N, C-alpha and C positions, 0 to 999 in steps of 0.2 A: 583491496577493492573498496571504492567509495560507494557508500549507500546514500543516495539522495533522500530528502524527505518524501518525495513521491514514491520511491522504491520502498521505503520503510513502511508507509501506510498500506501499500499494496501487499507487501509480504505479511504484515500483521493481519490484514483481512483474509488472506489465503491460509493463515494458520488455523482459522476457524472452520473454513469450508472452501471447496472449489467454487469459483464464481465466474460469471461472464463480465464483459467490459462495463456495461451500465451498472451492474451491481457493485463492481469495484469502485466506480465513481461515487455512488451513493454511500457506500460503507466507509470509504476514505474520509468523506465529509463528516460522518458521524464519529469515527474514531478520533479525528483531530478537532472535534467540537467546532467544525467549520473553518478552521484556520488553514487547512489545505484543501483547495478546490482544484480537482483535476479536470481539465478540459479533455475532449476526445483526443486531440492531437498529442497532448502531453502524455495521456494514458497509453496510447498505442505505441508511441516512441519508447516509453518506459518499459512496456511489456516486451517489445522487440529486444531491447537491450538486455533485459532480464533473462529472456530465452537464450540469447547468445551466450550470456554469462553462466547459464546452467542453473539459475535460481528458481525458475519456474518452467513448467512444460504445458503445452496446449494439449487438451484431452478431447475425446470424442464429444461432439456437441449435440445438444438436444434440439429437436426440430422446433421451430417457432411458426407462428401464423404465416400462411402463404404471402408472398409478395404480390403487389398489384398485378404483375404480369402472369400470376398463377404458379410461378416457381416456388418450391418450398424453400423457406429461409432456414439458416442454421446459425446458432449462436456459438461463438468460440468460448470455450470454458478453459480456465487456467487452474493449475495445481502447483503448489509449492513443492520443491524438491528437497532432498536432504541437505544439499548445499545452501538452498534458500533458508531452511530452518536454522542452520548454523549461522548464516549471515545476519538474519534478523535477531537472533539471540545475542550475538556478539555486539551488534549495534545497540540493542537495548541495554546491555551491560555497560557499554561505553557511555551512553547518555546518562544512565543512572549514576555512574561514577562522577561525571561532570556535575550533575545536579546535587550530589551529596558533598561536593567540595566546599570548603569554607567560604570561598569567594561567592559561589552561587547562593549559598545559604544566607550570607550577609546581604546580597542583593535582594533576595526574596523578603527578608525581614524589613529592609528599608522600603520596599514597594508596599508591603502591608501597612507600615506606619503612614506612608504618604496617602494611602487610600482610606485609612481608617481614622 
């Protein structure tokens, strides 16, 4: 299974706690130091794919402020599954392995010299 950057930051965010969509967008930005910016369409497509793949599940939502028409609104909250934890751990290990490679380390050293 391919884990996209959007999926990776969403799974990372959900390892910390259950979250609703807007909180996932905000937390993904913080986790990636702003390098990954999830728009609503991208987030909800990603969440749908992850639910189909069994990486996350939708859980009971907490009520939110009433909508202008008086109906009570509900936020959808998401929780990581055991399969999601395995996937995010495997992807983190894969990325760590790539970053520790001689090629990556040489690139990082050359970038530091160029900046310093």
